[in-house]
C-alpha positions, 0 to 999 in steps of 0.5 A: 515647919519648926515649932516652939512650945507656947506657954500653955504647952510649957505649963502642961509639961511643968505640971507633969514634972511635979508628978514624975518620980526620978528613979535612982538608976545608975547605969554607966554605959562604956564602949568596951568592945571596940565599937564607936557607939557613944554613951547612951542618954544618961538616965540620971540627967535631969529632964528639961522642963520642955521634955514630954518625959515630964508627962505622968500619963500612962499608955498602953501599946499594941502588945498590951504593955503599959508604959509611960512616955519616959520609957521611950527616953533615949530614942529619937521619936517620930510621932503622929496622932491618928485613929484607925477607923479614919478613911481620909487623912490618916491613911495618908499620914500612915503612908508618910510615916512609912515613907519616912521610916523607909528613907532613914539611913540604916546606921541610925534606924535603931536609934529611932522610934516611930510612934502613932498615938490614937485620938480615939482610945474607945475604939482603938483598943490594943487588939485593934492597934495590933491588927492595924499594925499588921494590916499596914506592915508596921510590925517591927520593933521601931513601931509603937502604937499607943492609946490612953484615956481621953484626958491623957490624949487631950493633954498630949495633943495640946503638947504637940499642938494637934487639934482634933474634934469628934464630928460623928461617932466614927469621924474626927477632924484633926491636925495633920502634924508629924513631930520629931523629938530628940532623945531627951523628949524635946521637940526638934521639928514638925512637919505639917500637911499630907503627902508633903516633902519629908526631906527636912524631916528626915534630915532632922531625924538623922541629925538627932539620931546620929548623936547617939551613934 
């Protein structure tokens, strides 16, 4: 299921752009050692208004490191929103993410980051996210678990068109969507549902990732 940003999503990203500081980083990458790798994403290139890298929100990963979305620029992102205490849909979403990762061609895996964003930041502390990554054998560098404030989480969910609602202290009702973003943070594809065929998702990830080789 391809997805386009609606006006509300565009406004959220434009608002983020007004806060984002573009650092004067002048790093030119050339293939000097005979490898055929293309130049990485130009960090000085203006960020498009539809990029999630316009968002100014701060996040913490499973290792306790503080990052912004723009720090992920240059990788193809495969993103899903879950919460670690979920016993119904989330285990299936996690399994779908692991299945996608396992089917990616080896020559493009280093260009891909698989990101799981918590919708329950009060419970999902960095320590809990770390334990969850270990429990689910998602400890490699390609895996990133993120949590932030309630406000930032809501804002990010709106950009991904993910709806969620707390129905009890330990339970949420939420959309089951896996989103693919290109290296510039622009939405390229969305997969909706649990245990669905991921062929189209993997094809899109590969198409975007191979551009970085």
